[in-house]
Each structure stands twice: as C-alpha cells, then as structure tokens.
FIZA-891744 format. One line per field, with one value per residue (C-alpha): residue number from 0; residue in three letters; x, z, y. Coordinates in pm, 1 decimal. Example, Ala and Ser with C-alpha at 12.3 -4.5 7.8 and 13.67 -1.06 7.14 Angstrom:
2
k = 0, 1
r = ALA, SER
px = 1230.0, 1367.0
pz = 780.0, 714.0
py = -450.0, -106.0
This chain:
394
k = 0, 1, 2, 3, 4, 5, 6, 7, 8, 9, 10, 11, 12, 13, 14, 15, 16, 17, 18, 19, 20, 21, 22, 23, 24, 25, 26, 27, 28, 29, 30, 31, 32, 33, 34, 35, 36, 37, 38, 39, 40, 41, 42, 43, 44, 45, 46, 47, 48, 49, 50, 51, 52, 53, 54, 55, 56, 57, 58, 59, 60, 61, 62, 63, 64, 65, 66, 67, 68, 69, 70, 71, 72, 73, 74, 75, 76, 77, 78, 79, 80, 81, 82, 83, 84, 85, 86, 87, 88, 89, 90, 91, 92, 93, 94, 95, 96, 97, 98, 99, 100, 101, 102, 103, 104, 105, 106, 107, 108, 109, 110, 111, 112, 113, 114, 115, 116, 117, 118, 119, 120, 121, 122, 123, 124, 125, 126, 127, 128, 129, 130, 131, 132, 133, 134, 135, 136, 137, 138, 139, 140, 141, 142, 143, 144, 145, 146, 147, 148, 149, 150, 151, 152, 153, 154, 155, 156, 157, 158, 159, 160, 161, 162, 163, 164, 165, 166, 167, 168, 169, 170, 171, 172, 173, 174, 175, 176, 177, 178, 179, 180, 181, 182, 183, 184, 185, 186, 187, 188, 189, 190, 191, 192, 193, 194, 195, 196, 197, 198, 199, 200, 201, 202, 203, 204, 205, 206, 207, 208, 209, 210, 211, 212, 213, 214, 215, 216, 217, 218, 219, 220, 221, 222, 223, 224, 225, 226, 227, 228, 229, 230, 231, 232, 233, 234, 235, 236, 237, 238, 239, 240, 241, 242, 243, 244, 245, 246, 247, 248, 249, 250, 251, 252, 253, 254, 255, 256, 257, 258, 259, 260, 261, 262, 263, 264, 265, 266, 267, 268, 269, 270, 271, 272, 273, 274, 275, 276, 277, 278, 279, 280, 281, 282, 283, 284, 285, 286, 287, 288, 289, 290, 291, 292, 293, 294, 295, 296, 297, 298, 299, 300, 301, 302, 303, 304, 305, 306, 307, 308, 309, 310, 311, 312, 313, 314, 315, 316, 317, 318, 319, 320, 321, 322, 323, 324, 325, 326, 327, 328, 329, 330, 331, 332, 333, 334, 335, 336, 337, 338, 339, 340, 341, 342, 343, 344, 345, 346, 347, 348, 349, 350, 351, 352, 353, 354, 355, 356, 357, 358, 359, 360, 361, 362, 363, 364, 365, 366, 367, 368, 369, 370, 371, 372, 373, 374, 375, 376, 377, 378, 379, 380, 381, 382, 383, 384, 385, 386, 387, 388, 389, 390, 391, 392, 393
r = MET, LYS, LYS, LYS, ILE, ILE, ILE, LEU, LEU, ILE, ILE, ALA, VAL, VAL, ILE, VAL, ALA, ILE, GLY, LEU, PHE, PHE, TYR, LEU, ARG, GLU, ASN, GLY, ASN, ASP, MET, ALA, TYR, LYS, THR, GLU, LYS, VAL, SER, ARG, GLY, GLY, ILE, ASN, ALA, LEU, VAL, THR, ALA, THR, GLY, THR, VAL, ASN, ALA, VAL, THR, THR, VAL, SER, VAL, GLY, THR, GLN, VAL, SER, GLY, THR, ILE, LYS, ARG, LEU, MET, VAL, ASP, TYR, ASN, SER, PRO, VAL, LYS, LYS, GLY, GLN, LEU, LEU, ALA, GLN, ILE, ASP, PRO, ALA, ASN, VAL, GLN, ALA, GLN, VAL, ASP, GLN, ALA, ASP, ALA, ASN, LEU, TRP, SER, ALA, LYS, ALA, ASN, LEU, GLU, LYS, ALA, ALA, VAL, ALA, THR, LEU, ASP, ALA, ARG, ARG, THR, LEU, GLN, ARG, ASN, LYS, GLU, LEU, PHE, ALA, GLN, ASN, PHE, ILE, ALA, ARG, SER, ASP, LEU, ASP, THR, ALA, GLU, THR, ASN, ALA, GLN, SER, ALA, GLU, ALA, GLN, GLN, LYS, VAL, THR, GLN, ALA, GLN, VAL, GLY, GLN, ALA, GLN, ALA, ALA, LEU, LYS, ILE, ALA, LYS, THR, ASN, LEU, GLN, TYR, THR, ASN, ILE, LEU, SER, PRO, VAL, ASP, GLY, THR, VAL, ILE, SER, ARG, SER, VAL, ASP, VAL, GLY, GLN, THR, VAL, ALA, ALA, SER, PHE, GLN, THR, PRO, THR, LEU, PHE, SER, ILE, ALA, GLN, ASP, LEU, THR, LYS, MET, GLN, ILE, ASN, THR, SER, VAL, ASP, GLU, ALA, ASP, ILE, GLY, LYS, ILE, GLN, THR, GLY, GLN, GLU, VAL, SER, PHE, THR, VAL, ASP, ALA, TYR, PRO, ASP, THR, LEU, PHE, ALA, GLY, LYS, VAL, SER, GLU, VAL, ARG, ASN, SER, PRO, THR, THR, VAL, SER, ASN, VAL, VAL, THR, TYR, ASP, VAL, ILE, ILE, LYS, VAL, ASP, ASN, PRO, GLN, LEU, LYS, LEU, LYS, PRO, GLY, MET, THR, ALA, ASN, VAL, SER, ILE, THR, ILE, GLU, THR, ARG, LYS, ASP, VAL, LEU, ARG, ILE, SER, ASN, ALA, ALA, LEU, ARG, PHE, LYS, PRO, ALA, ASP, VAL, LYS, GLY, LYS, SER, ASP, ILE, ASN, LYS, ASP, LYS, GLN, ASP, MET, LYS, GLY, THR, LYS, VAL, TRP, ILE, LEU, GLU, LYS, GLY, LYS, PRO, LYS, PRO, VAL, LYS, VAL, THR, ILE, GLY, LEU, SER, ASP, GLY, ASN, TYR, THR, GLU, ILE, SER, ALA, GLY, GLU, LEU, LYS, ALA, GLY, GLN, GLU, ILE, ILE, THR, ASP, SER, LEU, ASN, ASN, LYS, LYS, THR, SER, SER, SER, SER, ARG, PRO, PRO, GLY, PHE, MET, HIS
px = 4193.0, 4308.0, 4085.4, 3778.6, 3866.5, 3892.8, 3557.2, 3395.9, 3542.1, 3408.0, 3062.3, 3072.5, 3169.4, 2886.9, 2633.9, 2749.7, 2735.2, 2382.1, 2269.3, 2421.6, 2253.2, 1908.0, 1970.1, 2060.1, 1769.8, 1530.9, 1657.8, 1735.9, 1431.0, 1582.4, 1906.7, 1864.8, 1620.1, 1684.2, 1554.0, 1513.1, 1444.5, 1119.3, 1199.2, 1042.7, 1040.0, 836.3, 619.5, 511.0, 233.3, 288.7, 110.8, 353.2, 291.1, 469.7, 403.5, 536.5, 687.8, 523.3, 518.3, 217.3, 114.6, 229.7, 105.7, 99.5, 167.9, 22.3, -65.7, -396.1, -256.2, -83.9, 250.6, 624.4, 834.8, 1056.5, 1236.7, 1284.3, 1372.1, 1392.0, 1505.5, 1487.5, 1526.6, 1500.3, 1347.3, 1068.3, 848.7, 481.7, 444.9, 796.5, 837.7, 899.7, 881.0, 753.6, 558.7, 635.4, 384.4, 394.5, 68.2, -115.7, 13.5, -127.9, -463.5, -445.0, -371.9, -659.3, -900.6, -787.0, -851.4, -1195.4, -1271.6, -1175.2, -1391.4, -1687.8, -1645.4, -1636.9, -1954.5, -2112.4, -2028.5, -2169.3, -2488.3, -2518.2, -2494.6, -2756.4, -2985.7, -2943.6, -3024.9, -3333.8, -3460.0, -3413.3, -3598.5, -3881.1, -3907.5, -3923.3, -4186.9, -4396.7, -4393.4, -4471.0, -4751.5, -4902.1, -4916.6, -5057.1, -4750.5, -4682.5, -4890.9, -4940.0, -4736.9, -4430.9, -4454.9, -4487.3, -4180.5, -3978.9, -4085.2, -3988.5, -3648.7, -3582.9, -3669.3, -3458.3, -3160.4, -3195.2, -3207.1, -2900.7, -2717.6, -2793.1, -2664.6, -2336.6, -2308.1, -2338.2, -2073.9, -1842.3, -1898.4, -1820.1, -1502.8, -1396.7, -1452.5, -1256.8, -970.4, -975.9, -958.6, -671.1, -478.2, -543.7, -410.2, -106.0, -47.7, -85.8, 218.7, 416.9, 404.8, 415.3, 456.7, 130.4, 304.3, 634.2, 817.7, 1069.0, 1049.8, 1054.7, 982.2, 1001.1, 821.2, 920.2, 1228.8, 1298.2, 1152.5, 892.2, 535.7, 258.5, -106.4, -379.5, -669.3, -813.1, -653.0, -406.5, -54.2, 161.3, 484.1, 617.8, 542.9, 617.3, 637.3, 514.0, 728.0, 974.7, 1043.9, 696.0, 631.1, 364.5, 359.5, 67.2, 38.0, -207.9, -321.6, -501.2, -866.1, -775.8, -557.1, -733.1, -954.9, -645.5, -523.9, -617.0, -518.0, -220.2, -50.5, 328.9, 498.4, 855.4, 983.8, 1292.6, 1372.6, 1614.4, 1833.0, 1907.7, 1856.9, 2025.5, 1823.6, 1488.9, 1251.0, 948.1, 602.1, 236.8, -85.2, -275.6, -562.8, -736.0, -934.0, -1259.2, -1236.8, -1139.5, -904.3, -951.9, -672.5, -697.4, -974.9, -749.7, -910.3, -684.6, -734.7, -515.4, -346.9, -170.5, 134.2, 281.2, 660.0, 902.4, 1190.8, 1415.1, 1733.3, 1558.5, 1676.3, 1334.9, 1252.3, 921.3, 869.0, 1081.4, 944.2, 889.3, 873.8, 631.5, 566.5, 263.4, 262.5, -81.2, -27.8, 263.6, 311.4, 603.5, 772.4, 552.5, 630.8, 711.6, 828.6, 968.2, 708.6, 913.7, 804.9, 439.5, 509.5, 698.4, 523.7, 714.0, 667.5, 476.9, 744.7, 697.6, 716.3, 653.1, 290.4, 306.3, 400.5, 134.9, -123.6, -29.7, -63.1, -409.8, -546.9, -433.2, -635.0, -570.4, -241.6, 56.7, 433.5, 677.5, 937.5, 1191.4, 1117.1, 1357.1, 1483.9, 1137.2, 907.7, 618.6, 335.7, 239.3, -88.7, -63.8, -283.1, -124.4, -171.6, -4.8, 252.5, 504.0, 599.1, 906.1, 776.4, 433.2, 301.5, 206.9, -88.8, -163.5, -5.1, 255.7, 562.3, 812.3, 1087.3, 1411.1, 1241.8, 1364.6, 1110.1, 1159.9, 1173.6, 1299.3, 1424.2, 1790.3, 1757.8, 1604.7, 1264.9, 963.7, 794.7, 480.4, 454.7, 195.5, 282.7, 170.8, 104.5, -227.4, -244.2, 18.6, -39.6, 132.9
pz = -7107.9, -6804.0, -6587.0, -6793.5, -6775.0, -6396.7, -6373.4, -6595.1, -6383.9, -6064.9, -6218.8, -6328.5, -5978.1, -5824.8, -6070.7, -5999.4, -5622.2, -5646.7, -5859.6, -5619.1, -5325.0, -5480.1, -5589.0, -5240.8, -5096.9, -5335.4, -5261.9, -4890.9, -4786.4, -4942.6, -4748.6, -4480.9, -4259.8, -3956.9, -4015.5, -3820.2, -3929.3, -3872.7, -3640.2, -3482.2, -3107.9, -2790.4, -2648.0, -2285.9, -2203.9, -1853.6, -1589.2, -1361.0, -1003.1, -675.1, -349.3, -7.0, 97.1, 407.8, 596.8, 511.0, 878.1, 1135.9, 1491.8, 1742.6, 2094.9, 2377.3, 2744.8, 2928.1, 3262.7, 3370.1, 3542.5, 3507.6, 3267.1, 3487.6, 3228.0, 2851.9, 2704.4, 2331.1, 2114.0, 1749.9, 1496.9, 1767.3, 1639.0, 1869.8, 1910.2, 2000.3, 2380.5, 2433.7, 2709.8, 2556.0, 2860.2, 3217.3, 3395.0, 3766.3, 3924.9, 4281.2, 4258.6, 4075.0, 4319.5, 4603.4, 4426.1, 4400.7, 4774.1, 4855.5, 4633.9, 4793.4, 5141.1, 5032.0, 4913.7, 5249.0, 5424.4, 5200.7, 5264.3, 5640.6, 5616.7, 5420.8, 5698.5, 5954.5, 5752.9, 5726.7, 6108.3, 6153.8, 5910.3, 6095.4, 6428.9, 6282.1, 6145.6, 6485.4, 6660.9, 6408.4, 6466.7, 6843.9, 6815.8, 6594.7, 6863.8, 7141.8, 6936.5, 6882.2, 7259.9, 7304.0, 7499.2, 7280.2, 7088.8, 6711.0, 6681.3, 6826.5, 6562.5, 6284.6, 6415.1, 6411.7, 6050.4, 5946.7, 6113.4, 5940.0, 5595.7, 5662.1, 5759.1, 5440.0, 5230.1, 5405.2, 5335.8, 4963.2, 4974.8, 5133.9, 4882.0, 4599.2, 4770.0, 4760.0, 4386.0, 4344.0, 4545.8, 4335.2, 4014.7, 4152.8, 4244.4, 3893.9, 3738.3, 3965.3, 3875.9, 3505.6, 3538.5, 3713.5, 3410.6, 3185.4, 3351.4, 3143.8, 2782.9, 2557.2, 2181.4, 2011.6, 1695.7, 1557.9, 1387.7, 1414.6, 1630.2, 1393.5, 1648.1, 2023.8, 2185.6, 2553.1, 2776.0, 3121.7, 3386.9, 3155.4, 3283.7, 3056.0, 3112.9, 2976.9, 3119.4, 2795.5, 2515.1, 2482.2, 2431.8, 2167.4, 2310.6, 2017.3, 1650.4, 1527.2, 1160.1, 1141.6, 845.1, 666.4, 398.7, 262.3, 189.9, 14.2, -171.6, -124.4, -442.7, -559.2, -921.0, -1106.8, -1198.0, -1569.4, -1535.0, -1263.7, -1518.0, -1671.0, -1340.7, -1261.2, -993.9, -1092.2, -1326.1, -1318.5, -1151.2, -1157.7, -931.7, -795.1, -464.8, -404.6, -181.7, -473.6, -790.9, -1012.9, -880.3, -1040.1, -800.4, -906.7, -762.4, -850.0, -805.7, -524.3, -462.0, -626.2, -362.9, -451.5, -192.7, -366.3, -230.4, -350.1, -309.9, -489.5, -713.0, -818.4, -759.9, -695.1, -585.9, -368.7, -542.1, -323.8, -465.4, -294.4, -303.4, -189.3, 20.1, 97.4, 132.7, 351.2, 123.2, 126.3, 447.6, 568.3, 457.1, 139.7, -164.4, -464.4, -827.4, -971.2, -1329.9, -1372.6, -1692.1, -1847.9, -2171.2, -2351.3, -2723.4, -2852.4, -3193.3, -3345.0, -3610.0, -3428.0, -3497.4, -3286.2, -3143.7, -3289.2, -3635.5, -3537.6, -3415.5, -3729.5, -3993.4, -4271.3, -4275.1, -4558.5, -4810.5, -5088.4, -5418.4, -5267.9, -5368.6, -5394.4, -5025.9, -4917.2, -5126.0, -4967.1, -4621.5, -4700.9, -4886.8, -4655.6, -4333.8, -4030.0, -3878.0, -4110.8, -4107.9, -4362.1, -4571.5, -4817.2, -5182.4, -5435.5, -5163.5, -5078.2, -4784.2, -4872.7, -4632.1, -4557.8, -4382.8, -4087.2, -3817.6, -3476.1, -3176.2, -2837.3, -2724.8, -2440.2, -2467.0, -2684.2, -2953.2, -3105.0, -3265.3, -3632.8, -3669.2, -4034.5, -4317.4, -4593.6, -4374.2, -4352.6, -4106.9, -4197.5, -4390.4, -4313.0, -4181.1, -4100.4, -3734.1, -3758.3, -3990.4, -3979.0, -4172.6, -3885.5, -4054.8, -3828.7, -3772.2, -3576.2, -3323.7, -3084.0, -2720.1, -2716.4, -3004.7, -3024.3, -2818.3, -2568.0, -2214.5, -1937.4
py = 4589.2, 4389.4, 4603.4, 4509.3, 4136.4, 4154.5, 4329.5, 4066.1, 3784.3, 3942.9, 3977.1, 3612.7, 3492.5, 3696.8, 3552.3, 3196.0, 3256.4, 3398.0, 3103.6, 2852.9, 3027.2, 3005.7, 2646.3, 2535.1, 2731.8, 2565.3, 2215.6, 2258.4, 2054.5, 1745.2, 1767.3, 1502.3, 1318.8, 1105.0, 753.3, 433.1, 78.8, -102.3, -391.7, -696.2, -750.3, -751.5, -474.5, -446.5, -201.6, -64.3, 138.9, 320.9, 425.7, 485.2, 310.2, 218.6, -112.3, -258.1, -583.8, -799.0, -809.7, -556.9, -604.8, -318.9, -447.4, -238.4, -267.9, -290.5, -181.2, 137.3, 148.2, 197.1, -6.6, -222.0, -435.5, -444.7, -780.3, -689.9, -401.0, -291.0, -575.1, -842.3, -1167.5, -1283.2, -1589.1, -1603.7, -1582.6, -1444.4, -1183.3, -840.5, -614.5, -602.6, -333.1, -294.0, -537.8, -395.5, -199.2, -474.6, -736.4, -526.8, -524.9, -902.7, -932.1, -697.2, -890.4, -1216.2, -1073.3, -953.6, -1304.0, -1455.5, -1196.1, -1276.4, -1648.3, -1585.8, -1378.5, -1662.2, -1907.4, -1662.6, -1626.3, -2004.2, -2035.6, -1762.1, -1939.7, -2269.1, -2098.8, -1929.4, -2260.6, -2431.3, -2148.8, -2175.1, -2550.2, -2507.6, -2234.8, -2457.0, -2728.6, -2480.1, -2322.1, -2665.5, -2708.3, -2356.5, -2243.5, -1934.5, -1690.6, -1692.9, -1371.5, -1543.2, -1816.0, -1556.7, -1375.3, -1696.7, -1766.7, -1413.0, -1442.7, -1775.2, -1631.8, -1323.0, -1538.7, -1744.8, -1427.2, -1287.9, -1612.1, -1570.6, -1210.8, -1316.1, -1600.7, -1344.6, -1131.9, -1431.3, -1455.2, -1084.2, -1121.5, -1419.2, -1218.5, -923.1, -1154.0, -1302.7, -953.6, -857.5, -1173.1, -1112.0, -756.1, -900.4, -1123.1, -817.8, -661.7, -912.6, -787.2, -1093.0, -1120.2, -1223.6, -1351.9, -1474.2, -1188.8, -907.1, -593.6, -295.7, -21.6, 33.5, 327.5, 293.3, 283.0, 145.7, 377.4, 527.6, 541.1, 421.2, 509.8, 285.2, 486.7, 629.4, 429.1, 146.3, 284.6, 113.6, -22.3, -228.4, -285.8, -636.0, -734.1, -1088.9, -1203.4, -973.7, -1235.0, -1160.6, -793.1, -591.6, -261.0, -23.4, 182.7, 448.9, 412.7, 691.2, 634.7, 657.6, 345.7, 145.6, -32.3, -192.8, -340.3, -699.7, -948.8, -1163.3, -913.9, -911.2, -614.8, -486.7, -211.8, -42.6, 125.8, 409.9, 193.8, -42.9, 163.5, -97.4, -391.9, -477.4, -650.6, -853.2, -902.2, -962.6, -768.5, -939.4, -697.4, -401.5, -214.8, -40.2, 236.3, 565.6, 830.0, 1188.9, 1445.2, 1782.3, 1642.0, 1352.0, 1012.7, 714.6, 355.5, 135.1, -156.7, -415.1, -593.2, -900.5, -936.1, -1206.7, -1072.1, -1370.7, -1161.1, -899.8, -618.6, -451.9, -270.7, -126.3, 232.3, 222.0, 405.8, 179.4, 294.1, 41.4, -70.5, -297.1, -503.3, -465.1, -659.6, -823.2, -883.5, -1090.8, -1080.5, -809.4, -550.3, -228.3, 126.4, 403.5, 641.6, 926.1, 809.1, 856.1, 1207.3, 1316.2, 1529.5, 1708.0, 2082.2, 2249.4, 2344.6, 2597.5, 2420.1, 2077.6, 2049.3, 1670.6, 1632.3, 1879.7, 1695.9, 1361.5, 1514.6, 1645.7, 1342.8, 1061.8, 1046.7, 832.6, 724.6, 738.3, 732.5, 870.0, 690.9, 828.6, 765.0, 919.6, 1148.2, 1282.3, 1197.5, 969.2, 883.6, 523.8, 451.9, 210.1, 60.6, 74.7, -149.7, -177.6, 78.6, 84.1, 449.7, 388.2, 154.5, 97.1, -218.9, -205.1, -439.4, -357.4, -162.2, -187.0, -157.2, -441.5, -526.2, -350.7, -71.1, 280.9, 529.8, 897.8, 994.1, 1353.4, 1626.5, 1728.8, 2058.1, 2259.3, 2279.0, 2286.9, 1956.1, 1912.7, 1634.4, 1510.5, 1469.9, 1109.9, 870.4, 689.7, 374.2, 485.5, 359.3, 547.6
C-alpha cells in the first residue's frame, strides 16, 4: 500500500514539473525587457575627422649664397624679431668678389677717362685739319681720316662708359651677396626647426636650401583636416569645433571652421576635402604636428524630446502564439518604437529628427517625456537591429 502511494506521489510531481515547464516556455517571452525613459535635452549633430595642428604661418628661411656656416645665433624654440641675425655664412669669398668688382669699376672708370682724352685729341685734330683743308694745305683724304678718327674716339668713349655701368652693377651684386651672408629673420616668430650647424657647407647653386623654419605666431594655430565627400556638404564657415590631442586627452579645445577648400584629394578611391580650423593657443599647449581628433558641430537643438538610438534599433522577435505582436509589426509602416502595455510590446509610430549618434530627436508622435520605451530584450531572444538609425550623422 505504501509503495503504491509513493509511486502515485512521484507521478504527480512529474506531471506538475512537466506542466510548469511548458507554462514557463509558453510565457517566457514576457519575462523582461530593458527600458529607458523618454527625456528632454539637447542634441548636437557632429561630423568627426582627424587633422594636424599647424602654425597659421610658417616661413622657411634659406640662403641665396653658397658657403660655410660661420656662426649660429639662434636655436630651436628661440623667439626672434624681424631683421634679427639668425646665422652668418663665412663672408671671405664673397668679400673677395666685392673687392674684385670694385677694382674692375676703378679700371673701367680709368678707361673712360682715357677714352675721353682720346676723343678730345681726335676732335682737336679734326678742327686743325678743317682749317688746313680750307687753306688747301692738306688733301681731302686727310680731312676724312681726321673725321673718322674723331667719330671712332667718340664711339669708344661710349663703350667704356657702358663698361663703367657694367662694373657698377657687378659691384652692386657682389655687395648684395655679401649682405646675404647674414641670414636675417623675415618675420617675428619662434624658430621651430634648424637644419644646419656651424661648419656645415650650404650650396645654393640649384635650389635654395632651408636653414630655419619660423612659426610666425604660435598663439594662433590652425588644424588641417580631411573631411569625407559624404559630409563636406554639411560643413560651413563659422561652425563651432571641439577637439582633443593625445598630449592632453582630458582637455577639450575649441575652434571654428575658417575655410572649406574646393580642391579634392583622392586616396584609394576615397575623396576628401581640406577643412581649415582656426584655434587660439594662448597657453602654447598646442604644438605644430600634433594629431587632433576633431568634432565639427553641424546643428544644435535644445530642449527637444529625445530617445536613445537603441530604442530605434529594437524589434521584438517573432514569437509563436504572439499573433498580435506579429500583426502590429506587419501593419505599422515607417519608424516606430516599442512600449510595454500590459506586459507586452506595443509599437508606437514616431517621426524622428536630428541625431547625435546616442540620442535622436522625436519631432512628432505620441511619446511623452518620462514614458518608458523598450531598448533591448533580456530573455536572450533574437532581436534585429540596424547598424545606424535614420537621421544619424557621423
């Protein structure tokens, strides 16, 4: 008798366990959903890019004469003024050229004086021959010879006068080259690079070698960024920009778009355009060559109704026995989000606006601030999501 009771109890427990299993299986889709409240706040649509920090004006200082660096007056990071001596090339060879040109000028002037004397003598001889020819003391051929000699002397005087001008020009060039041995700063600024050392020979025969690079004003910097062609139409002059650099990852710097260049750059079939961003650098934290991670603010909306982008990606899976949910999913077209009504997901049609990648503006629909919407399922059921909600600007 006891044995039969035990068997009956075991059978009853098994039946209850099986019933509970199927009950939970049937109602497992209603277990739990992750929700988030509809809120009000601001949305900033951004375009992100990377760029390089540069000085607004960087001047390359070179040399027009060849020679050996004799002195260096500045080094890296040296502040300089316009006209300040930066370096000196050994002037010995150029000074010799100046002395030679000066001597050539004196020689040309002496030749000019000699030609002037010869011209004066030829004119006197011509005058005497004219008087003698008038008295029939000389032949006509002698008079013609005197005239020819006088004209030849005048022409030679003009030649030597031109030679004086050439010598003066050569002397001027030599003196100018002597001045070029002193390398002067063309602007006020800071030396950011130096390419020569004392004793080094520089040759300016084929192209001007760069000796120094001077940043004109490091308190005013610019960022050269490359923006994809898909986003370049959204960029306009005057838009606000925020960026970070690796040297100060916790510091957010600010700037403004100053120029959108029309010249395209194509790399691996990707077309980009240069966007110039002007930045104030009063503390000199930003240095030329730093990599900037830039966010350009395209549009800003304040105090709007917004939802998490996860809510736009959420879609409840098709569940056997849940024909009402499946019917709602099929009948309602357009953008929708899901709310919980009596423990079941219910779609709500919405019209979306601006998005910043995390939140999206709700411009029309039945949602209200504080209302709970579904962002994910917590019962490991498959949900389909889109990689990017409509209206998202990257």
